[in-house]
C-alpha positions in Angstrom: 54.3 52.1 39.0 52.6 52.2 42.4 54.8 52.9 45.4 54.1 51.4 48.9 56.4 53.5 51.0 56.8 57.2 51.9 53.0 57.6 51.8 53.3 58.0 48.0 50.9 56.6 45.4 53.5 56.4 42.7 57.2 55.5 42.6 59.6 58.2 41.8 61.8 57.7 38.8 65.2 59.4 38.8 66.1 61.2 35.6 66.4 64.4 33.6 63.6 65.7 31.5 63.3 69.3 30.3 60.8 71.5 32.1 59.4 74.9 31.1 57.5 76.5 34.0 55.7 79.8 34.5 54.3 80.9 37.9 50.7 81.9 37.4 50.2 85.7 37.8 53.6 86.5 36.3 55.0 87.0 32.8 58.1 85.0 33.6 58.9 81.7 32.0 61.8 79.6 33.3 63.6 76.4 32.2 64.8 73.6 34.4 65.2 69.8 34.4 63.6 67.2 36.6 65.6 65.5 39.3 62.8 62.9 39.5 59.3 62.3 38.3 56.3 60.2 39.3 52.6 60.0 38.3 51.9 62.6 41.0 54.6 65.2 40.5 58.2 66.3 40.0 61.3 67.5 41.9 63.1 70.3 40.1 65.7 72.9 40.8 64.5 76.5 40.6 66.5 79.6 39.7 64.1 81.9 41.7 62.6 80.9 45.0 58.9 80.2 45.0 56.6 79.9 47.9 54.8 76.7 48.7 51.3 76.9 47.3 52.4 78.7 44.1 50.6 77.5 41.0 52.7 76.8 37.9 51.9 76.2 34.2 54.2 73.3 33.3 55.5 71.7 30.1 57.6 68.6 30.6 59.3 67.0 27.6 62.1 64.7 26.4 64.7 66.5 24.3 64.6 65.8 20.6 61.4 63.7 20.8 57.7 64.3 20.5 57.2 62.9 24.1 55.7 65.8 26.1 52.8 67.0 28.1 51.4 70.2 29.7 49.7 70.5 33.0 49.2 72.7 36.1 51.3 72.1 39.2 51.4 73.3 42.8 54.6 73.9 44.7 54.3 71.7 47.8 57.7 72.3 49.3 60.9 74.3 48.7 64.3 73.5 50.0 66.4 76.7 50.0 69.6 75.4 51.6 72.4 75.3 49.0 73.6 71.8 48.2 76.9 73.1 46.8 78.6 76.4 47.3 79.0 76.8 43.6 75.2 76.5 43.2 74.0 78.7 46.1 71.4 80.4 43.8 69.5 77.1 43.1 66.5 76.0 45.1 64.8 72.6 45.0 61.1 72.2 44.9 58.5 69.4 45.0 55.7 70.1 42.5 52.4 68.2 42.6 50.5 67.7 39.3 47.0 69.2 39.6 45.6 67.7 36.4 48.0 64.9 35.4 47.9 63.2 32.0 49.0 59.7 33.3 49.4 58.3 29.8 51.9 60.9 28.7 53.6 60.9 32.1 54.0 57.2 31.6 55.6 57.8 28.2 58.1 60.2 29.7 58.9 57.8 32.5 59.4 55.0 30.0 61.8 57.2 28.0 64.0 57.4 31.1 64.5 53.6 31.1 63.9 50.9 33.7 67.4 51.5 35.3 66.2 54.8 36.6 63.7 53.5 39.1 64.3 54.7 42.7 64.0 52.2 45.4 
């Protein structure tokens, strides 16, 4: 699971997992899905733009299973250029796990299957 390129400690695994996130200091709770996940963080689409540095309460889980975990995350980057004119309200963000549970992250990654590994 260790990556050697891109200055990353972990390989990114492509796949969709459910994400519930709540920016700290707000009452809002939002739902999304992962674009990819690693032992260090996730890439997700956001419905509302967040600023880099924002802290999130995260719950990441696989639908219809008991594979899940909760942790804190920090928004490291936000891409606000629309990828598709139909989805111009969606932003992409890279979120770093602040207190990762590597055992449960590993279970989620395993649930995506070996064919999902990004090279």
